[in-house]
Structure formats: structure tokens, C-alpha cells
C-alpha positions in Angstrom: -54.6 25.1 -13.7 -52.5 27.3 -16.0 -49.9 24.5 -16.4 -52.6 22.0 -17.2 -54.3 24.2 -19.8 -50.9 25.0 -21.4 -49.9 21.3 -21.6 -53.3 20.3 -23.1 -53.1 23.1 -25.6 -49.5 22.5 -26.5 -50.2 18.8 -27.0 -53.4 19.3 -29.1 -55.6 17.6 -26.5 -59.2 18.8 -26.8 -61.0 19.5 -23.5 -64.1 21.1 -22.0 -63.6 23.2 -18.9 -66.2 22.7 -16.1 -65.9 25.1 -13.2 -66.7 22.8 -10.3 -66.8 25.8 -7.9 -70.2 26.7 -9.4 -73.1 25.7 -7.0 -74.0 22.0 -7.1 -71.3 20.9 -9.6 -68.8 19.5 -7.1 -71.4 18.0 -5.0 -72.9 16.1 -8.0 -69.5 14.8 -9.1 -67.9 14.0 -5.7 -69.3 10.5 -5.2 -67.9 9.4 -8.6 -64.6 11.2 -8.1 -64.2 9.7 -4.6 -64.9 6.2 -5.9 -62.3 6.6 -8.7 -59.6 8.6 -6.9 -60.3 8.6 -3.2 -61.1 11.4 -0.9 -57.5 11.7 0.4 -56.3 12.4 -3.2 -59.1 14.9 -3.8 -58.8 16.9 -0.5 -56.4 19.9 -0.8 -55.0 20.4 2.7 -52.3 22.8 1.5 -54.5 25.7 0.3 -55.8 28.8 1.9 -59.3 27.5 2.1 -58.1 24.6 4.3 -56.2 26.9 6.6 -59.2 29.2 7.0 -61.4 26.3 8.3 -62.0 26.2 12.0 -59.8 23.8 14.0 -62.8 21.5 14.7 -63.5 21.3 10.9 -59.9 20.2 10.2 -59.8 17.7 13.1 -60.5 14.0 12.7 -61.2 14.1 9.0 -62.6 10.9 7.6 -64.3 10.1 4.3 -67.7 11.4 5.2 -66.4 14.6 6.7 -64.0 15.3 3.8 -66.8 14.8 1.2 -69.1 17.2 3.2 -66.3 19.8 3.5 -65.5 19.6 -0.3 -69.2 19.8 -1.2 -69.5 22.9 1.0 -66.2 24.4 0.0 -65.3 23.3 -3.6 -62.0 25.1 -3.3 -60.9 22.2 -1.1 -60.8 20.0 -4.1 -57.3 19.7 -5.7 -57.2 21.2 -9.1 -57.3 20.4 -11.9 -59.5 17.3 -12.0 -59.3 15.9 -15.5 -61.7 13.1 -16.4 -60.6 11.2 -19.5 -63.6 8.9 -19.4 -61.4 6.1 -18.2 -58.9 7.8 -15.8 -59.4 10.5 -13.3 -56.3 12.7 -13.1 -56.1 14.9 -9.9 -53.6 17.7 -9.9 -51.2 18.4 -12.7 -48.4 16.0 -13.5 -46.9 16.3 -17.0 -45.6 12.8 -17.1 -49.0 11.3 -16.1 -50.8 13.6 -18.6 -48.4 12.3 -21.3 -49.0 8.7 -20.3 -52.8 9.0 -20.2 -53.5 11.5 -23.0 -51.0 10.8 -25.8 -50.9 7.8 -28.1 
């Protein structure tokens, strides 16, 4: 998140921060994000929240299970999620940010 904020600020890109860890925010946005980026892109399986899940929760993950887990545990969503209105950028990638956000 820090790298994304720094990049946006350094490149003069205006943004509004929405904390999707707040109750209901992720659940409301997940269907659209899933349609645009896919649950496999959104699901963070490298973080501490994933490792703290029970084995049965991590087993046999499909779309429905992933979306339910991310709604219940928003920290499972890769950060940042940047919605340009046209593109949905998941995770920070300076090259992709430059391509999508600069003229």
C-alpha cells in the first residue's frame, strides 16, 4: 500500500482511499471485482490471514468458497485494489500503474 500511495502522489494522480476492511465494504464490491479481475487474482494466499485459516478452509478453494472467505476475511484480498473506472488494478505494479494512469 505504501508503494502505491507513494507512486500515486509522486505522479500527481488523485485518488480516494476506501478501506475495504471496514464491515460490508468488501462484500459489496467483491462481485464486481471478481467479474473484472477474477477471484484467483484477488485472493491473497501469501499472507498471514491465509496461513491462519483452518486446513479445511484452505482446501479445495473454488470461486464460491474464495468469495465467501474474502467477504468474511477482507484481509484475504490482495492490496491495493485500484479502480480507475475502466481498469481494476490488483496489487502494486509500477509499470502497470504508469500504463493505466499516465497519459
